[in-house]
PAFI-321767 format. One record per residue (C-alpha): residue number from 1; residue in three letters; x, y, z. Coordinates in Angstrom, 3 decimals. Each point is the difference from the previous one (the first is absolute). Example, Ala and Ser with C-alpha at 12.3 -4.5 7.8 and 13.67 -1.06 7.14 Angstrom:
REM PAFI-321767
PT  num  residu        px        py        pz
PT    1     ala    12.300    -4.500     7.800
PT    2     ser     1.370     3.440    -0.660
END
This chain:
REM PAFI-321767
PT  num  residu        px        py        pz
PT    1     met   219.339   310.416     9.664
PT    2     ile    -2.279    -0.738    -3.019
PT    3     met     1.741     0.681    -3.351
PT    4     asn    -1.271     2.889    -2.420
PT    5     asp    -2.626    -1.218    -2.789
PT    6     asp     2.788     1.374    -2.376
PT    7     ile     2.459    -2.875     0.543
PT    8     glu    -0.429    -2.552    -2.190
PT    9     val     1.956    -2.388     1.161
PT   10     leu     1.669    -1.485     3.648
PT   11     ile     2.967    -2.440    -0.305
PT   12     val     0.357    -1.901     3.020
PT   13     asp     3.843    -1.257     0.999
PT   14     asp     2.310    -0.111     3.031
PT   15     asp     2.622     0.770    -2.475
PT   16     gln     0.643     3.647     0.101
PT   17     asp     2.156    -0.057    -3.521
PT   18     val    -2.669    -2.486    -1.072
PT   19     val    -2.731     2.508     0.255
PT   20     asp     1.871     2.881    -1.236
PT   21     ala     0.438    -1.368    -3.245
PT   22     tyr    -3.302    -1.039    -0.591
PT   23     gln    -1.363     3.541     0.844
PT   24     his     2.920     1.542    -2.177
PT   25     leu    -1.484    -2.471    -2.742
PT   26     leu    -3.455     0.680     0.382
PT   27     glu     0.075     4.199     0.131
PT   28     val     2.436     0.153    -2.895
PT   29     ser    -2.512    -2.328    -1.815
PT   30     gly    -2.787     2.769     1.303
PT   31     tyr    -1.464    -1.559     2.403
PT   32     lys    -0.582     1.750     3.935
PT   33     ala     1.838    -3.090     2.479
PT   34     gln     0.345     0.242     3.588
PT   35     thr     1.760    -2.993     2.140
PT   36     ala     0.037    -1.628     3.265
PT   37     thr     2.514    -1.968     1.415
PT   38     asp    -1.787    -1.411     3.283
PT   39     pro    -3.026    -2.235    -1.404
PT   40     thr    -1.853     0.373     3.209
PT   41     gln    -0.604     3.937    -0.671
PT   42     val    -1.569    -0.682    -3.182
PT   43     leu    -3.800    -0.622     0.929
PT   44     gly     0.669     3.782     1.764
PT   45     met     0.954     1.372    -2.985
PT   46     leu    -3.185    -1.465    -2.248
PT   47     asp    -3.605     0.400    -0.024
PT   48     lys    -2.778    -2.219    -1.748
PT   49     asn    -0.412     2.984    -3.068
PT   50     trp     3.667     0.408    -0.382
PT   51     pro     0.418    -0.243    -4.072
PT   52     gly     3.536    -1.342    -0.330
PT   53     val     1.660    -3.114    -0.183
PT   54     val     2.238    -1.899     2.748
PT   55     val     3.233    -1.361    -1.227
PT   56     thr     1.600    -2.502     3.261
PT   57     asp     2.876    -2.130     0.257
PT   58     met    -1.533    -3.592     1.350
PT   59     tyr     3.226    -0.460     2.506
PT   60     met     0.002     2.583     2.242
PT   61     pro     0.610     0.242     4.222
PT   62     gly    -2.806     0.629     2.542
PT   63     leu    -2.829    -1.061    -3.101
PT   64     asn     0.354    -2.052    -3.521
PT   65     gly    -1.540     0.951    -2.749
PT   66     ile    -2.784    -2.571     0.083
PT   67     glu    -0.641     1.272     3.447
PT   68     leu     0.114     3.795    -1.718
PT   69     leu    -2.621    -1.086    -2.317
PT   70     asp    -2.503    -1.215     2.666
PT   71     lys     0.076     2.704     1.610
PT   72     ile    -0.236     2.306    -3.386
PT   73     lys    -2.896    -1.950    -0.984
PT   74     gly    -1.691     0.336     3.302
PT   75     leu    -0.180     3.827    -0.434
PT   76     asp    -1.101    -0.649    -3.524
PT   77     glu    -0.272    -3.277    -2.138
PT   78     glu     0.461     2.410    -2.880
PT   79     leu     3.209     1.819     0.360
PT   80     pro     2.560    -1.373    -2.525
PT   81     val     2.851    -1.677     1.599
PT   82     ile     3.478    -1.245    -1.903
PT   83     ile     2.007    -2.477     1.571
PT   84     ile     4.060     0.146    -0.497
PT   85     thr     1.975    -3.652     0.535
PT   86     gly     2.816    -1.400    -0.310
PT   87     his     0.038    -3.480    -2.674
PT   88     gly     0.044    -2.327     3.080
PT   89     asp    -3.218     1.775     1.774
PT   90     ile    -2.420    -0.367    -3.480
PT   91     pro    -2.241    -2.795     1.682
PT   92     met    -0.748     2.838     2.818
PT   93     ala    -0.374     2.885    -3.072
PT   94     val    -2.697    -2.501    -1.687
PT   95     asp    -1.395    -0.446     3.428
PT   96     ala    -0.185     4.090     0.344
PT   97     val    -1.561    -0.040    -3.292
PT   98     lys    -2.871    -2.810     0.983
PT   99     lys    -0.505     2.264     3.483
PT  100     gly    -0.449     3.348    -2.323
PT  101     ala     3.193     1.454    -1.302
PT  102     ile    -0.362     1.416    -3.418
PT  103     asp     3.519    -1.467    -1.109
PT  104     phe     2.874    -1.275     1.063
PT  105     leu     3.777     1.313    -1.328
PT  106     gln     3.421    -2.078     0.530
PT  107     lys     3.437     1.999     0.981
PT  108     pro     1.986     0.959    -1.427
PT  109     leu    -2.987     2.653    -1.166
PT  110     gln    -0.340     0.608    -3.186
PT  111     pro    -1.449     3.763    -0.625
PT  112     ala    -2.135    -0.697    -2.831
PT  113     asp    -1.675    -2.327     1.358
PT  114     leu    -1.030     1.814     3.041
PT  115     leu    -1.216     3.154    -1.857
PT  116     ala    -1.824    -2.358    -1.976
PT  117     leu    -2.160    -1.213     2.943
PT  118     leu    -0.235     3.784     1.302
PT  119     glu    -1.525     0.987    -3.743
PT  120     arg    -2.192    -2.702     0.010
PT  121     phe    -1.434     0.207     3.732
PT  122     leu     0.198     3.448     1.021
PT  123     pro    -2.660     1.430    -2.344
PT  124     gln    -1.835    -2.954     1.384
PT  125     arg     0.249     1.397     3.666
PT  126     lys    -0.634     3.457    -0.186
PT  127     gln    -3.370    -1.238    -2.159
PT  128     val    -0.569    -2.198     2.687
PT  129     ile    -0.037     2.948     2.158
PT  130     asn    -1.983     2.667    -2.001
PT  131     gln    -2.688    -2.271    -0.341
PT  132     arg    -0.181    -0.925     3.664
PT  133     lys     0.088     4.050     0.661
PT  134     thr    -2.749     0.267    -2.497
PT  135     leu    -2.037    -2.594     1.555
PT  136     ile     0.809     1.295     3.045
PT  137     his    -1.788     3.151    -0.637
PT  138     thr    -3.013    -1.587    -1.836
PT  139     ala    -0.606    -2.519     2.676
PT  140     ser    -0.059     3.267     2.589
PT  141     asn    -2.913     1.482    -2.645
PT  142     glu    -1.935    -3.319    -0.480
PT  143     leu     0.579    -0.924     3.760
PT  144     asn    -0.689     3.266     1.970
PT  145     gly     0.734    -0.518     3.481
PT  146     asp     2.225     0.175     2.871
PT  147     ser    -1.067    -2.810     2.112
PT  148     pro     2.674    -2.384     1.054
PT  149     leu    -2.270    -3.308    -1.947
PT  150     ile    -0.077     1.663    -3.136
PT  151     val     3.524     1.725    -0.378
PT  152     lys     0.664    -3.529     0.356
PT  153     ile    -2.100    -0.517    -2.753
PT  154     arg     1.904     2.476    -2.294
PT  155     ala     3.364    -1.358     1.281
PT  156     gln    -1.386    -3.678    -0.952
PT  157     val    -1.277     1.328    -3.593
PT  158     thr     3.525     1.471    -0.741
PT  159     lys     1.516    -2.925     0.661
PT  160     ile    -1.898    -2.511    -1.929
PT  161     ala    -1.121     2.058    -2.818
PT  162     leu     2.746    -0.424    -2.077
PT  163     thr     0.132    -3.719     0.483
PT  164     thr    -2.781    -2.081    -2.039
PT  165     lys    -0.255    -2.441     3.561
PT  166     asp    -4.069    -0.947     0.346
PT  167     val    -1.917     1.824     2.319
PT  168     leu    -2.510    -0.459     2.602
PT  169     ile    -1.669     3.202     0.924
PT  170     glu    -2.955    -0.391     2.382
PT  171     gly    -1.777     2.710     2.429
PT  172     glu    -3.808     1.523    -0.001
PT  173     ser    -1.588     1.287    -3.391
PT  174     gly     0.681     3.289    -0.266
PT  175     thr     4.171    -0.241     1.597
PT  176     gly     1.424     0.490    -3.261
PT  177     arg     0.566    -3.451    -0.608
PT  178     his    -0.319     0.931    -3.666
PT  179     thr     2.163     3.258     0.259
PT  180     val     2.694    -2.262     0.865
PT  181     ala    -0.080    -2.480    -2.414
PT  182     lys    -0.063     2.533    -2.700
PT  183     leu     3.554     1.673     0.951
PT  184     leu     1.101    -3.588     0.677
PT  185     his    -0.854    -0.060    -4.001
PT  186     lys     1.377     3.457    -1.456
PT  187     asn     2.942    -0.104     2.226
PT  188     ser     1.423    -3.013    -1.092
PT  189     ile     1.827    -1.336    -3.006
PT  190     ile    -2.857    -1.271    -1.450
PT  191     his    -1.747     3.403    -0.027
PT  192     gln    -0.642     0.323    -3.697
PT  193     gly    -1.659    -3.519     0.042
PT  194     pro    -3.925    -0.309     0.515
PT  195     tyr    -1.648     0.107     3.482
PT  196     ile    -3.027    -1.986    -0.124
PT  197     asn    -2.581    -0.051     2.754
PT  198     val    -1.636    -3.228     0.880
PT  199     asn    -3.001    -0.837     2.233
PT  200     gly     0.285    -3.475     1.604
PT  201     ser    -4.116    -0.466    -0.545
PT  202     ala     0.075     0.682    -3.248
PT  203     ile     2.685    -2.823    -0.563
PT  204     thr    -2.273    -2.922    -0.822
PT  205     cys     2.186    -2.741    -1.375
PT  206     thr     3.657    -0.514    -0.372
PT  207     pro     0.080     1.167    -3.816
PT  208     asp    -1.325     3.350     1.693
PT  209     leu     3.268     0.211     1.701
PT  210     gln     2.078    -0.795    -2.871
PT  211     arg    -1.237     2.597    -1.962
PT  212     ser     0.311     2.997     2.214
PT  213     met     3.801    -1.796     0.908
PT  214     ile     0.383     0.820    -4.457
PT  215     ser    -1.329     3.289     0.415
PT  216     ala     2.228     1.345     3.006
PT  217     arg     3.121    -1.781    -1.869
PT  218     ser     3.271     1.483     0.856
PT  219     gly    -1.621     2.248     2.208
PT  220     ser    -2.574     0.002     3.644
PT  221     leu    -3.172    -1.861     0.472
PT  222     cys    -1.757     1.676     2.959
PT  223     leu    -1.927    -3.026     1.445
PT  224     asn    -3.054     1.122     2.371
PT  225     asn    -0.744    -2.810     2.471
PT  226     pro     1.074    -2.757    -1.551
PT  227     gln    -1.568    -2.244     2.693
PT  228     asp    -2.870     0.439    -2.170
PT  229     met     1.086    -1.795    -2.844
PT  230     pro    -1.096    -3.841    -0.504
PT  231     ile     2.947    -2.151     1.496
PT  232     glu     0.717    -1.343    -3.479
PT  233     ala     1.262     3.267    -0.598
PT  234     gln     2.061     0.576     2.817
PT  235     gln     2.168    -2.867    -0.354
PT  236     trp     0.626     0.871    -3.752
PT  237     leu     1.052     3.265     1.623
PT  238     cys     2.011    -1.818     2.415
PT  239     arg     1.745    -1.977    -2.875
PT  240     phe     0.538     3.021    -2.127
PT  241     leu     1.811     1.944     2.569
PT  242     leu     2.255    -3.301     1.016
PT  243     glu     0.686     0.048    -3.138
PT  244     gln     1.311     3.688    -0.464
PT  245     glu     2.161    -0.714     3.082
PT  246     arg     1.800    -3.160    -0.970
PT  247     gln     0.485     1.956    -3.483
PT  248     cys     1.168     2.932     1.850
PT  249     lys    -2.280     1.957    -3.168
PT  250     lys    -2.667     2.125     1.034
PT  251     glu    -2.841     0.255    -2.689
PT  252     val    -2.473     1.540     2.440
PT  253     arg     0.317     1.907     3.529
PT  254     val    -3.213    -1.344     1.701
PT  255     leu    -1.403     2.820     2.384
PT  256     ala    -2.420    -1.671     1.971
PT  257     ile    -2.694     2.113     2.388
PT  258     val    -1.678    -1.860     2.972
PT  259     glu    -2.476     1.819     1.962
PT  260     gly     0.587    -0.857     3.779
PT  261     glu     2.151    -2.865     1.297
PT  262     pro     1.504    -2.570    -2.747
PT  263     glu     0.462    -2.425     2.871
PT  264     lys    -3.077    -0.013     1.169
PT  265     val    -1.066    -0.440    -3.637
PT  266     val     2.414    -2.778    -0.225
PT  267     glu    -1.558    -1.485     2.709
PT  268     asn    -3.637     0.189    -0.948
PT  269     glu     1.589    -2.042    -3.224
PT  270     gln    -0.421     2.968    -2.250
PT  271     met     3.030     0.344    -0.890
PT  272     leu     2.965    -3.089    -0.967
PT  273     pro     2.066     0.219     2.649
PT  274     glu     3.242    -0.185    -2.837
PT  275     leu    -1.787     2.773    -2.059
PT  276     phe     0.023     2.196     3.517
PT  277     tyr     3.739    -1.060     0.201
PT  278     phe     1.038     1.153    -3.689
PT  279     leu    -1.854     3.053     0.402
PT  280     ser     1.074     0.968     3.458
PT  281     gln     3.942     0.132    -0.437
PT  282     val    -0.540     3.194     0.140
PT  283     arg    -2.730     1.915     2.105
PT  284     phe    -1.437     3.375     0.242
PT  285     ser    -2.499     0.478     3.256
PT  286     leu    -2.085     3.445    -0.504
PT  287     pro    -1.185     1.465     3.033
PT  288     pro    -3.204     1.138     0.404
PT  289     leu    -0.344     4.556     0.193
PT  290     arg    -1.531    -1.127     4.016
PT  291     gln     3.871    -1.346     0.491
PT  292     arg     1.752     2.980    -1.513
PT  293     ser    -2.435     2.924     1.691
PT  294     cys     2.828     2.227     0.040
PT  295     asp    -0.198     0.208    -3.905
PT  296     ile    -3.553     0.671    -0.517
PT  297     thr     0.222     4.077     0.100
PT  298     pro     4.003     0.386    -2.615
PT  299     leu    -2.135    -3.011    -1.764
PT  300     phe    -3.793     2.379     0.052
PT  301     arg     2.044     2.903    -1.070
PT  302     his     2.495    -1.272    -2.473
PT  303     phe    -3.441    -1.616    -2.099
PT  304     leu    -1.724     3.995     0.326
PT  305     lys     2.561     0.951    -1.263
PT  306     leu     0.096    -2.028    -2.701
PT  307     ser    -3.553     0.535    -0.863
PT  308     cys     0.133     3.822    -0.051
PT  309     gln     3.387    -0.158    -2.177
PT  310     lys    -2.515    -2.280    -2.649
PT  311     leu    -3.068     2.569     0.578
PT  312     asn     2.659     3.074    -0.341
PT  313     lys    -1.501     1.650     3.116
PT  314     ala     1.258     0.843     3.145
PT  315     ile     0.944    -2.078     3.107
PT  316     pro    -3.246     0.500     2.306
PT  317     ala     0.267     0.415     3.810
PT  318     val     0.030    -2.906     2.180
PT  319     asp    -1.459     0.410     3.001
PT  320     lys     1.983    -1.484     3.316
PT  321     ala    -3.706    -1.468     0.736
PT  322     tyr    -0.238    -1.948    -3.135
PT  323     ile     3.120    -1.651     0.465
PT  324     asn    -0.612    -0.820     3.367
PT  325     thr    -3.147    -1.834    -1.503
PT  326     leu     2.349    -1.731    -2.401
PT  327     asn     2.474    -0.937     2.535
PT  328     arg    -3.131    -1.712     2.071
PT  329     his    -1.546    -1.968    -3.079
PT  330     glu     0.388    -3.663     0.034
PT  331     trp     0.919     0.488    -4.207
PT  332     pro    -1.803    -3.682    -0.915
PT  333     gly     1.524     0.899    -3.473
PT  334     asn     3.213     0.597     1.093
PT  335     val     2.266     2.730    -2.519
PT  336     leu    -2.730    -0.611    -2.909
PT  337     glu    -2.643     1.795     2.142
PT  338     leu     2.045     2.194     1.147
PT  339     lys     0.944     1.531    -2.756
PT  340     asn    -3.440    -0.029    -1.198
PT  341     val    -0.771     2.426     2.217
PT  342     ala     2.883     1.767    -1.042
PT  343     glu    -1.442     0.462    -3.329
PT  344     leu    -3.681     1.204     1.427
PT  345     tyr     1.738     2.675     2.101
PT  346     ala     1.559     1.429    -2.623
PT  347     ile    -3.468     0.607    -2.051
PT  348     gly    -1.745     1.513     3.545
PT  349     ile    -1.679    -3.103     1.341
PT  350     val     1.179    -1.324     3.509
PT  351     lys    -0.977    -3.420     0.548
PT  352     leu    -0.520    -1.202     3.004
PT  353     thr    -1.315    -2.865     2.581
PT  354     gly    -1.895    -1.620    -3.219
PT  355     gln    -1.039     3.019    -1.315
PT  356     glu     0.945     2.639    -2.811
PT  357     arg    -0.782     3.632     0.641
PT  358     ser     1.338     3.418    -1.836
PT  359     lys     1.374     2.399     1.559
PT  360     pro     1.711     3.861    -0.414
PT  361     leu     3.507    -1.051     0.031
PT  362     asp     1.399     3.301     0.395
PT  363     gln     0.234     2.012     3.514
PT  364     met    -3.350     1.962     0.676
PT  365     ser    -0.024     3.713    -1.499
PT  366     ser    -2.407     1.715     2.376
PT  367     pro    -1.707    -0.714     3.327
PT  368     leu    -3.525    -2.582    -0.203
PT  369     asp    -2.314     2.823     0.805
PT  370     asp     1.077     1.873    -3.559
PT  371     leu    -1.246    -2.908    -1.672
PT  372     val    -3.267    -0.976    -1.098
PT  373     asp    -2.459    -2.522     1.344
PT  374     asp    -0.555    -2.285    -2.505
PT  375     tyr     4.239    -0.235    -0.621
PT  376     glu     0.017    -0.282     4.059
PT  377     lys    -1.536    -3.354     0.298
PT  378     gln     2.144    -1.741    -2.288
PT  379     leu     3.016     1.693     1.419
PT  380     ile    -0.228    -1.115     3.532
PT  381     glu    -1.327    -3.479    -0.641
PT  382     asp     3.150    -0.643    -2.577
PT  383     ala     2.477     1.459     2.986
PT  384     leu    -2.269    -2.553     2.517
PT  385     tyr     0.840    -2.659    -2.554
PT  386     leu     3.870     1.136    -0.477
PT  387     phe     0.327     0.071     4.042
PT  388     thr    -1.971    -3.147     0.966
PT  389     gly    -2.413     2.493     1.571
PT  390     arg     2.384     1.182     2.439
PT  391     ile    -1.174     3.500     0.698
PT  392     asn     3.103     1.574     1.246
PT  393     glu     2.165    -0.113    -2.984
PT  394     val    -3.218     0.250    -2.321
PT  395     ser    -0.997     3.590     2.435
PT  396     ser     3.962     0.666    -1.006
PT  397     tyr    -0.130    -0.957    -3.900
PT  398     leu    -3.550     2.122    -0.233
PT  399     gln     1.975     2.978     1.869
PT  400     ile    -3.268    -0.071     2.166
PT  401     pro    -0.641     0.073     3.616
PT  402     arg    -1.173    -3.843     1.346
PT  403     lys    -3.311     1.685     1.172
PT  404     lys    -0.596     1.675    -3.186
PT  405     leu     0.400    -3.258    -1.376
PT  406     tyr    -2.079    -2.047     1.570
PT  407     leu    -2.579     2.913    -0.826
PT  408     arg     0.232    -0.454    -3.947
PT  409     met    -0.024    -3.803     0.318
PT  410     lys    -3.087    -0.091     2.270
PT  411     lys    -1.235     2.718    -3.005
PT  412     his     0.732    -2.766    -2.282
PT  413     gly    -0.732    -3.203     1.401
PT  414     leu     3.387    -0.913     0.770
PT  415     asp     1.095    -2.221     2.574
PT  416     lys     3.457    -0.997     0.646
PT  417     ala    -0.335    -3.548     0.863
PT  418     glu    -1.678    -0.900    -3.366
PT  419     phe     3.714     0.439    -1.463
PT  420     lys     2.028    -1.481     2.802
PT  421     val     0.377    -3.534    -2.064
PT  422     arg     3.111    -2.356     0.936
PT  423     leu     2.013     0.024    -2.501
PT  424     ser     0.457    -3.917    -0.648
PT  425     asn    -3.814    -0.084    -0.679
END
């Protein structure tokens, strides 16, 4: 049973009289509370986006407070848990705080102490959940698609964005690496700080990197291909990241983007192994579009819709044959290439097989026989480009019998073989 989101506090204690007393206290104080006397059932009452606080006793049969804390943290590391303990159990309570409890209170419980903790941590929890919901919506728009690979990336972004952890983002050009980096910055607690984008090849000495770090202070440094920096600069960055880790103080969040496989970069001695270690503790691997082919059609329609909205024009019809053409393409430029193709389609340019052709995007309003000769050749030629020389589909599109189409093509010197160009060329 998952609790209603209206419930703000879950009280866990095996003594029914105790939970009843706690519940009465909280409801009188204006909180909506629910109770559980069996700690083994608590996980079934929670989900990772529940916007409340758990208050649990330390000693209970079946599952003690620390064991329950571990299970709750496995569900959501940020879900706040308050431990209630007896005087003799303070060392265990301190251990619970080290393992992630937000605080502990001793028995006999002082109502004012509990209410003070709830007043402090409940608004924080609700803010985290609201941020997550906003981020999920934003990530779905920015990282569009339903393939398992991109769904996994979106979930990872949602989890990591709210932290300030350094990140390594790998993948081919055009897969959305910079989109992920910007999402991580815009949705972090340092989103009001600067976002500085620097290419490793532009850093020719350590002072260049130091100046970039100063510019990015209290914000994020998006470092493209850090392996292109001199070894001395890489060594300085290692020391900088180590010092931040030791002091538990984040002056600059580093979002490193590496094209290709970082391990090979390390093997080729282009990147220091210790720098790879620091950056890869959180790692995003962006899949190429060819590995998420089920997303090609919805991505094309998504970008087409956005382009038409910017142009303030109706969304044109998209022929099934053209969709099939898109799905057969290898997309070496990945999502960025597909976006460009959709934007061209929105203004009436069909980009196929390395060529750009204009075509009328609306359905033909009358048979071809009624059109003038000087326009006829252009219409047939455009249709041949659109359907890559497939006569049956060209005939259907132009509303003309195949035999008559061949005669018109012969008249205009058009050969279907000239339009059958391989998409990979």
